[in-house]
Structures are given as structure tokens and as C-alpha cells.
N, C-alpha and C positions, 0 to 999 in steps of 0.2 A: 609799351602800348603799340598796337599795330598801326600802320599807316597804309591802308589799302590803296588810296588814290596814288600815292607816291610809288607803290609797288607796281601798279598798273602802268604808270608812265615809264618806269624802268623797263618793264617787259616789252612795252611798245617800241622803245628804242632798240632793244635787242632784236625784235622781230623785223624792224626796218633794216638792220644790218644783215640779218639772215636772208632777207629777200634780195638785198643787193648782191649777196654772195651766191645766190641761186639755191639756197636751202629752203625752198618754199614749204616743204612738208613739216619741218620743225616749226617754222614760223606760224603755220596754221594751227599746230597743236598748242602753241603758246597763246594764240588768239582765242582758242577755245577755253584755255585756262582762265584768261582774263574775264570771259563771260561768266565764269563761276565765282569771281571775286566781287561779290556784292554783300552788303550788310543790311540787315533789317533796320527799319527806322527805329530810332531810339525812343520815339514817342509811341506809347501803347495807347490805343484809343478803343473805346467801346464802340460797337456798331450803333449807328443812328437808329433810334426807335421812333422818333418823332417825325410827323409829316412836315414837309417844307412849308415855310411861312410865306405864302403868296400874298399879293396885295389884297385879295378878297378875304383871306384869313385874318390878315392884319386889321382890316377895317372891321371885321366881325368882332375881334377881340376888343378893339377900342370901343365899339358900340355897346358890347355887353358890360364892359367895365363902367361906362358912363351911365347906362340906363338901368342897371340892376345892382343889387347888393351881393353879387356872387364873389366868392374868393377866387384867387387865381387858379387854384386847383380845379374848381368847378368850371371855370371858363375853359381851362385846358381840356377837360373831359368833353365839353360840348363841341369844341372846334377840332379836337383830335391832335393836339400837340401837348408837350409836357409843360408843367407850370413854369419852368425856367424860361421857356420861349415867351410865355405870356408876360412875364416880368420884363424881359428884354424889350418887347413891343411897347409896353406901357411906359417904360423909362427911356424910350427913344433909341435903344441900342440896335434895333432891327427895323 
């Protein structure tokens, strides 16, 4: 398995030595290589499709849940968020 952070550290040590020895061109090339040594996040996330739950949206969700017999999906459609957000608000998670 690769260890990119450790490889970056080793290359930085070499670039410091090269700079001390006056070989700045090679040191710069190594610094450019370090910039390419990145990995994508392991977590794959879907883009957010739901609007942000502001205080006014939160209050509206709570009011609709208390004053009507609407299901969470119907409340979600009215306020413009997904049903999961409605559930989180009603259960105190948001």
C-alpha cells in the first residue's frame, strides 16, 4: 500500500539538502512533483440537492408537523428540503 504523506516528507528532506548544495533547479522540480502527489478523498459523496435548513425553515417544519396531518415527504415538498432533513429537524438532530 502506498504512503503518500511519508513519500512527500522524504522528498521534502531531499529538496532541503539540494537547496543547501545549491541545486535549486532539481529542488524546484521535486517541489512540483510533490504538488501532484495528492489523493482523492476516500468518501464519495453525492452532491447536495436539498436547501439549507435555516432557522425559518426549521420553524416552518415544526409548525407544519404540529398543525397538520402531513407526512414528512409532504412537508419536505412544501419547504423545499428532502424528507430526511424533515426527520432530522423533528427528532432534534438539526
